[in-house]
C-alpha positions as CSV (number, residue, x, y, z in Angstrom):
1,M,16.6,47.9,-37.6
2,A,18.8,45.8,-35.4
3,E,21.0,48.7,-34.3
4,F,18.0,50.5,-32.9
5,V,16.4,47.5,-31.3
6,M,19.7,46.6,-29.7
7,K,20.4,50.1,-28.5
8,D,16.9,50.2,-26.9
9,L,17.4,46.8,-25.2
10,V,20.8,47.8,-23.9
11,A,19.5,51.1,-22.5
12,K,16.5,49.4,-20.8
13,A,18.9,46.9,-19.3
14,G,21.1,49.7,-17.9
15,L,24.1,48.7,-19.9
16,A,24.5,51.7,-22.3
17,E,27.7,52.7,-20.5
18,S,29.3,49.4,-21.2
19,I,27.9,48.2,-24.5
20,Y,28.3,50.3,-27.6
21,V,26.2,49.4,-30.7
22,E,26.7,50.7,-34.2
23,S,25.7,49.3,-37.6
24,A,27.6,49.4,-40.9
25,A,26.9,48.1,-44.4
26,T,28.9,45.2,-45.8
27,S,27.8,46.4,-49.4
28,T,27.9,49.8,-51.0
29,E,24.4,50.1,-52.4
30,E,23.0,52.3,-49.7
31,I,26.0,54.2,-48.4
32,G,24.9,57.7,-47.3
33,N,21.3,56.9,-47.4
34,P,18.9,57.2,-44.4
35,V,17.2,54.2,-42.9
36,Y,14.9,52.6,-45.5
37,P,11.4,54.2,-45.1
38,P,9.5,50.9,-44.4
39,A,12.1,50.0,-41.8
40,R,11.8,53.5,-40.3
41,R,8.1,53.0,-40.1
42,K,8.4,49.5,-38.4
43,L,10.8,51.0,-35.8
44,A,8.4,53.9,-35.2
45,E,5.5,51.5,-34.6
46,H,7.5,50.2,-31.7
47,G,8.4,53.6,-30.4
48,L,12.0,53.5,-31.7
49,Q,13.5,56.4,-33.7
50,C,16.5,56.3,-36.1
51,K,16.6,60.0,-37.1
52,G,19.9,61.1,-38.5
53,K,21.2,57.7,-39.2
54,T,22.8,57.1,-42.6
55,A,24.4,54.0,-43.9
56,R,28.2,53.8,-43.7
57,Q,30.5,51.2,-45.2
58,M,32.2,48.7,-42.8
59,T,36.0,49.1,-42.8
60,R,38.9,46.8,-41.8
61,A,39.4,49.1,-38.7
62,D,36.0,47.9,-37.4
63,Y,37.5,44.6,-36.7
64,D,39.9,46.2,-34.1
65,R,37.3,48.7,-32.8
66,F,34.5,46.2,-32.0
67,D,34.4,43.1,-29.8
68,L,31.8,41.5,-32.0
69,I,30.7,41.9,-35.6
70,V,27.2,40.6,-35.9
71,C,25.7,40.0,-39.3
72,M,22.2,39.5,-40.5
73,D,22.8,36.7,-43.0
74,D,25.3,34.5,-44.8
75,Y,25.9,37.2,-47.5
76,N,26.8,39.7,-44.8
77,V,29.3,37.2,-43.3
78,V,31.0,36.6,-46.6
79,N,31.2,40.4,-47.2
80,A,32.4,41.1,-43.7
81,R,35.2,38.6,-44.1
82,R,36.1,40.1,-47.4
83,I,36.4,43.5,-45.8
84,V,38.2,42.6,-42.6
85,G,40.2,39.6,-43.7
86,P,40.6,36.5,-41.5
87,D,38.4,36.3,-38.5
88,S,41.3,35.2,-36.3
89,E,39.6,36.3,-33.1
90,G,36.2,34.7,-33.9
91,K,34.4,38.0,-33.8
92,I,32.0,37.5,-36.8
93,S,28.7,35.8,-36.1
94,K,25.1,36.0,-37.3
95,L,22.4,37.6,-35.1
96,L,20.2,34.5,-35.0
97,D,23.3,32.5,-33.8
98,Y,22.3,33.9,-30.4
99,T,18.9,32.1,-30.5
100,R,17.6,28.6,-30.5
101,R,17.1,28.8,-34.3
102,P,20.3,29.9,-35.9
103,G,20.1,31.0,-39.5
104,N,19.5,34.2,-41.5
105,V,17.4,37.1,-40.5
106,A,14.5,37.5,-43.0
107,D,15.6,40.1,-45.6
108,P,12.7,42.6,-46.1
109,W,14.5,44.2,-49.0
110,Y,13.5,41.2,-51.1
111,T,10.3,40.0,-49.3
112,G,8.7,43.2,-48.2
113,N,7.8,41.4,-45.0
114,F,9.0,43.7,-42.3
115,D,7.0,41.8,-39.6
116,A,9.2,38.7,-40.1
117,T,12.3,40.7,-40.0
118,W,11.1,42.5,-36.8
119,R,10.5,39.1,-35.1
120,D,14.0,37.9,-36.1
121,V,15.8,41.0,-35.0
122,C,14.0,41.2,-31.7
123,E,14.7,37.6,-30.9
124,G,18.3,37.8,-32.0
125,C,18.9,41.0,-30.1
126,Q,17.4,39.6,-27.0
127,G,19.6,36.5,-27.2
128,L,22.7,38.6,-27.9
129,L,21.9,40.9,-25.0
130,S,21.5,37.8,-22.7
131,Q,24.9,36.6,-23.7
132,L,26.5,40.0,-23.3
133,S,24.8,40.4,-19.9
134,D,26.4,37.1,-18.8
135,R,29.8,38.4,-19.9
136,E,29.3,41.7,-17.9
137,T,28.5,39.7,-14.7
138,A,31.3,37.1,-15.2
């Protein structure tokens, strides 16, 4: 969900040429699968489409490809560090670190509460975009 929320915010801010957004899994359970149907429905409720997206595994090369690796929760951070090795450039963070309430994004896989996840993702993406926008103008 965060990939598509962030892409939408970036496009609306006119920054699609300078900010590239892509998601990848830190685990292997969903590799090759499309976006989870309830998540797809939540995105569609807000006019966002994710057609054609399938889960891919994060790789060590992603650390060099991307300026930031933004995780949803502590579990993702541990897995990301396992995949990429030492975070010597300080690229790994959690999405809610960009808000006034750092922590983990609510995981709807376990709770079924996609509304809470939507709120967390939107707040985190808006905070992240704000920081990225500040970088672009600096």
